[in-house]
C-alpha positions, 0 to 999 in steps of 0.5 A: 751915361746917355741922354735918355732922360732928356727924351722921356716926354717923347717916350711917354707920348708914344707909349700912351698910344699903346695901353698896357705895352710891355717893351721887350728888347730883342738885341742888347749886349754886355762886355768889355773886350770888343775891339771897337772900344765900346763896353757895357756892364750888366748894371748899365744895361739894366739901368737903361732898361729900367728907365724904359720900363723894359726887359731884354735879350742879352748876349756878349759883345765881341770876345776875340779870345773866345766865347765860352767864358763870356757866355757863362758871364751872360748866363750868370748876369741874367740869372742875377737880374730878377727876370730883366735879362734873357741870355743868348749864347754867342758862337764862333763857327771856328770853335766847335759851335755845336758843342758850345751851343749845347753846353750854353743851352744846358746852362740856361741860354735861351737862344743863339747869336751869330756875327758874320762880320766879327767872326768872318764867315758866311751864313751858309758855313757848313760848320753851322748846319748842325747848329741850325738843325739843333735850333730847328729841333728845339724851336730856338731863336737865332739872331744874326748880324745883318747890318753894315760891314758884311756881304748880303746874306739874305739868300742864305737866310731864305734857304736856311729858314726853308730847310729848318722851319722850327728855327726862328732866324732873326736878321738884326739891324732892319736887315739893311744888307738885304732890305731892298729885296728880301721884304718881297719874300718875308711872307713866304718864310714865316720863321724869318724875322727882322729886328729894329736895332738900327737908327735910320728913319727911312729904313724903319719906315721901309721895314714897317711898310713892307714886311709883315708886322708879325715878323718884326721884333723891337730891338735897340743894340745897346750900348750902340743904341738904347731901349728908350731911344729906339722905342721912340724911333720904332714905335713912331715909324710903325704908327706912321706906316699905318700899323694898329696899336695891337700890332705895335704891342706885339712888335714891341714885346708880345711876339718875342715872348711867344718865340722864347716860350716856344709857342706859335707866333701870331699872324698879325696880317700883311704889311700895310704897304707904302701908301702912307709914306708920302713925304712933306717937302719942308719936313724932309728938308729938316730930316735931311739936315738932321740925319746928316748931322747925326752921321757927322756926330757918329764920327765925333763931329758936333756938326754945328753947321747942319744943326744950324741948317735944321733950325733954319729949316724949322722956321716954317711960320707959326701958322704953317701946318708943320709948325707944331712938329718943328716946335717939338724938333727945336725943343729937342735941338735945344736939349741936344746943345745943352747936353753936349755943352756939359760934356768934356772934350774926349782928350780931357776925359779920365781913362775910367770915365772914358770907358763909360762915355756914350759911343756917340754923345747926344746923337740920340736927340738928333736922331729922334728929331730926324724921326719926328720930321718923317712921322708927322701923323704920330702924336707928340708931347706938349713941348716941354720947358727947356730941360735942366741939364746938369753937370755931366762927366760921362 
């Protein structure tokens, strides 16, 4: 379904830096009715988790007709997963949120998901105050969409976490709607967390450099990202920012395990600051072209001009200090072009296959390449031989 198998050498290289690491993805979905046209089955999610050697929190995608049946589906999928999935319930403030929270938690949900953009509400909506109080009392985690498409919600988040110290409020997607300033207040709100379900290398580096590591949780946003892909991005950025293997191990899964068990989270020390994040101009050129290409790919443009410019920017010379990094990036771009060449045109994809087509085919390879350009201090795998990319129809 995705190009994750082509990323395995880079995944394995970063895992070798953290012996005994157990990935626990804080942000995944299943569902079939989201108006954005994307879908994900439990089988697809579990396959991606198995490839990465991970387990995950799961909640439903947008359900315009209401959440109780979808929450039951999530709970049943988790129960059948052999411990691979941990269910959260999703709530709509307009549909008796406290009643549905109590019902779903009684059936086995372990936390709560809110999506202010999809359900069109502010985080300080008075209908949610009883839900915050319930989560405070039970020491529950609550994930809130904090990415694109919404007004900033950080000030509401700070007020809610101060008012409900038992609640573990997790701002999703690197908290990009408020990251510019909320990092200054994170240490004073120890029950505020931020997950890494995002794709921007610069946002990741800012997050890991400026927010205390004990308040960062690894996440992917499957099916919009994958656990294997996002683990490469997040772990490389964490190490580039100066975090230790022990800190990264907790971010990758240990801290989430404690939160779900109702235990006291670990204090992993202060944020390292931005002292290690000075850039290399030649590698920043490569990153700029690649991240532009990734953005174009997300709107169904294969971006050959920007991929070509990235290739030219990698021609630094065999004796340049950036040579090995550029060699690894070029290997990824070779895999990207081979993978995309095997995909049929969207208009020629049968309806049933189109439902399983990755949202942004091949973009993960471009994003990993862009991340490598800005994480030059983190070890890389030996550049693998050109990948055998077989026939792909999904």
